C-alpha positions in Angstrom: 112.4 19.5 153.5 109.3 21.5 154.2 107.2 20.4 157.2 103.8 21.1 158.6 103.7 23.0 161.9 101.9 22.0 165.1 98.3 23.3 165.0 97.9 23.1 161.2 94.7 21.6 159.8 95.3 19.4 156.9 93.2 17.5 154.4 94.8 14.2 153.3 94.1 12.8 149.9 91.8 9.7 150.0 90.6 10.5 153.5 87.1 11.7 154.4 88.2 13.6 157.5 90.4 16.6 158.0 93.0 16.4 160.8 94.9 18.7 163.1 98.7 18.2 163.4 99.4 17.7 167.1 103.1 16.7 167.1 105.7 19.3 167.8 107.6 21.0 165.0 110.9 19.1 165.8 109.1 15.8 165.2 107.3 17.0 162.1 110.6 17.9 160.5 111.2 14.2 160.1 108.3 14.1 157.6 106.1 12.2 160.0 103.3 14.0 161.9 100.9 12.8 164.6 97.4 14.0 163.8 93.9 14.0 165.3 90.9 13.8 163.0 88.2 16.5 163.1 84.5 15.8 162.3 81.3 17.8 162.1 79.4 15.6 164.5 80.2 13.1 167.2 78.7 11.8 170.5 79.5 13.9 173.5 82.6 12.5 175.2 85.4 13.7 177.4 87.8 12.9 174.5 85.8 14.9 171.9 86.8 18.5 172.0 84.5 21.1 170.3 86.4 23.8 168.3 85.6 26.6 165.9 87.8 26.3 162.8 87.5 28.9 160.1 84.1 29.8 161.5 82.9 26.2 161.4 82.0 24.1 164.5 84.0 20.9 164.5 85.0 18.2 167.0 88.5 16.9 167.5 88.5 13.1 168.2 91.4 12.8 170.6 91.2 9.0 170.9 91.8 8.6 167.1 95.5 9.6 166.9 97.3 8.6 163.8 100.9 9.0 162.6 101.1 10.0 158.9 104.1 10.2 156.6 103.5 13.5 154.9 106.5 12.9 152.6 104.5 10.1 151.0 100.9 11.4 151.3 99.3 14.2 149.3 97.7 16.8 151.5 96.6 20.4 151.6 96.7 22.9 154.4 93.2 24.1 155.4 94.1 26.5 158.3 95.3 26.5 161.8 94.1 26.4 165.4 95.3 28.8 168.1 97.7 28.0 170.9 94.9 27.6 173.5 93.2 25.0 171.3 96.4 23.1 170.7 97.1 23.1 174.5 93.5 21.9 175.3 93.8 19.0 172.8 97.3 17.9 173.7 96.5 18.0 177.4 93.6 15.6 176.8 95.9 13.3 174.7 98.6 13.4 177.3 96.0 12.4 179.9 95.4 9.2 178.0 99.1 8.2 178.6 99.6 9.6 182.1 100.8 7.3 184.9 98.7 6.3 187.8 99.4 8.4 190.9 100.6 5.3 192.7 103.2 2.6 192.0 102.4 -0.7 190.5 104.0 -3.9 191.6 
Protein backbone atom coordinates (compact mmCIF):
# COMPACT_ATOMS: atom_id res chain seq x y z
CA UNK A 1 0.00 0.00 0.00
CA UNK A 2 1.33 3.46 -0.85
CA UNK A 3 1.33 6.04 1.89
CA UNK A 4 1.92 9.75 2.25
CA UNK A 5 5.08 10.84 4.06
CA UNK A 6 5.30 13.25 6.96
CA UNK A 7 5.58 16.84 5.72
CA UNK A 8 3.57 16.23 2.54
CA UNK A 9 0.98 18.84 1.62
CA UNK A 10 -2.23 17.32 0.32
CA UNK A 11 -5.49 18.57 -1.09
CA UNK A 12 -8.46 16.41 -0.11
CA UNK A 13 -11.44 16.13 -2.41
CA UNK A 14 -14.53 17.95 -1.13
CA UNK A 15 -12.42 20.07 1.25
CA UNK A 16 -11.73 23.78 0.90
CA UNK A 17 -8.40 23.66 2.70
CA UNK A 18 -5.11 22.01 1.95
CA UNK A 19 -3.40 20.15 4.78
CA UNK A 20 0.05 19.11 5.96
CA UNK A 21 0.60 15.50 6.99
CA UNK A 22 2.06 15.64 10.52
CA UNK A 23 2.00 12.00 11.56
CA UNK A 24 5.12 9.92 11.17
CA UNK A 25 5.59 7.56 8.27
CA UNK A 26 5.15 4.40 10.39
CA UNK A 27 1.64 5.60 11.32
CA UNK A 28 0.83 6.76 7.79
CA UNK A 29 1.55 3.25 6.51
CA UNK A 30 -1.76 2.21 8.12
CA UNK A 31 -3.58 4.40 5.59
CA UNK A 32 -4.51 6.90 8.28
CA UNK A 33 -2.75 10.26 8.57
CA UNK A 34 -2.98 13.08 11.09
CA UNK A 35 -3.15 16.37 9.23
CA UNK A 36 -3.12 20.06 10.03
CA UNK A 37 -5.01 22.43 7.70
CA UNK A 38 -3.28 25.37 6.03
CA UNK A 39 -5.02 28.60 5.06
CA UNK A 40 -4.08 31.90 3.46
CA UNK A 41 -5.26 34.13 6.31
CA UNK A 42 -5.95 33.66 10.01
CA UNK A 43 -5.86 35.70 13.18
CA UNK A 44 -2.47 35.97 14.84
CA UNK A 45 -2.20 33.23 17.44
CA UNK A 46 0.51 31.14 19.08
CA UNK A 47 -1.05 28.04 17.44
CA UNK A 48 -1.01 29.58 13.94
CA UNK A 49 2.36 29.02 12.28
CA UNK A 50 3.22 31.10 9.19
CA UNK A 51 4.98 29.14 6.44
CA UNK A 52 6.15 29.61 2.89
CA UNK A 53 4.94 26.74 0.74
CA UNK A 54 5.78 26.67 -2.95
CA UNK A 55 6.45 30.42 -2.77
CA UNK A 56 3.06 31.12 -1.18
CA UNK A 57 2.55 32.50 2.34
CA UNK A 58 0.22 30.21 4.31
CA UNK A 59 -0.67 29.58 7.94
CA UNK A 60 -0.80 26.16 9.61
CA UNK A 61 -3.70 25.89 12.06
CA UNK A 62 -2.17 23.64 14.72
CA UNK A 63 -5.33 23.47 16.84
CA UNK A 64 -7.38 21.94 13.99
CA UNK A 65 -5.82 18.48 13.85
CA UNK A 66 -7.74 15.84 11.99
CA UNK A 67 -7.21 12.17 11.27
CA UNK A 68 -8.07 11.18 7.72
CA UNK A 69 -8.27 7.77 6.10
CA UNK A 70 -6.39 8.28 2.86
CA UNK A 71 -7.35 4.82 1.64
CA UNK A 72 -10.96 6.05 1.47
CA UNK A 73 -10.43 9.71 0.51
CA UNK A 74 -9.39 11.07 -2.83
CA UNK A 75 -6.45 13.45 -2.52
CA UNK A 76 -3.60 14.87 -4.48
CA UNK A 77 -0.11 15.79 -3.37
CA UNK A 78 0.67 19.51 -3.66
CA UNK A 79 4.22 19.65 -2.28
CA UNK A 80 6.21 19.27 0.92
CA UNK A 81 7.54 21.33 3.78
CA UNK A 82 11.08 21.04 5.07
CA UNK A 83 12.25 19.34 8.26
CA UNK A 84 12.58 22.58 10.24
CA UNK A 85 8.96 23.46 9.41
CA UNK A 86 7.75 19.97 10.39
CA UNK A 87 9.65 20.26 13.64
CA UNK A 88 8.20 23.70 14.43
CA UNK A 89 4.62 22.58 13.83
CA UNK A 90 4.92 19.24 15.65
CA UNK A 91 6.58 20.98 18.63
CA UNK A 92 3.55 23.29 18.90
CA UNK A 93 1.14 20.35 18.58
CA UNK A 94 3.04 18.39 21.21
CA UNK A 95 2.83 21.39 23.56
CA UNK A 96 -0.96 21.11 23.42
CA UNK A 97 -0.70 17.67 25.04
CA UNK A 98 2.30 18.15 27.37
CA UNK A 99 1.86 17.35 31.04
CA UNK A 100 1.96 20.02 33.69
CA UNK A 101 5.36 20.27 35.38
CA UNK A 102 3.79 19.26 38.67
CA UNK A 103 1.76 16.28 39.83
CA UNK A 104 -2.00 16.28 40.13
CA UNK A 105 -3.90 14.64 42.93
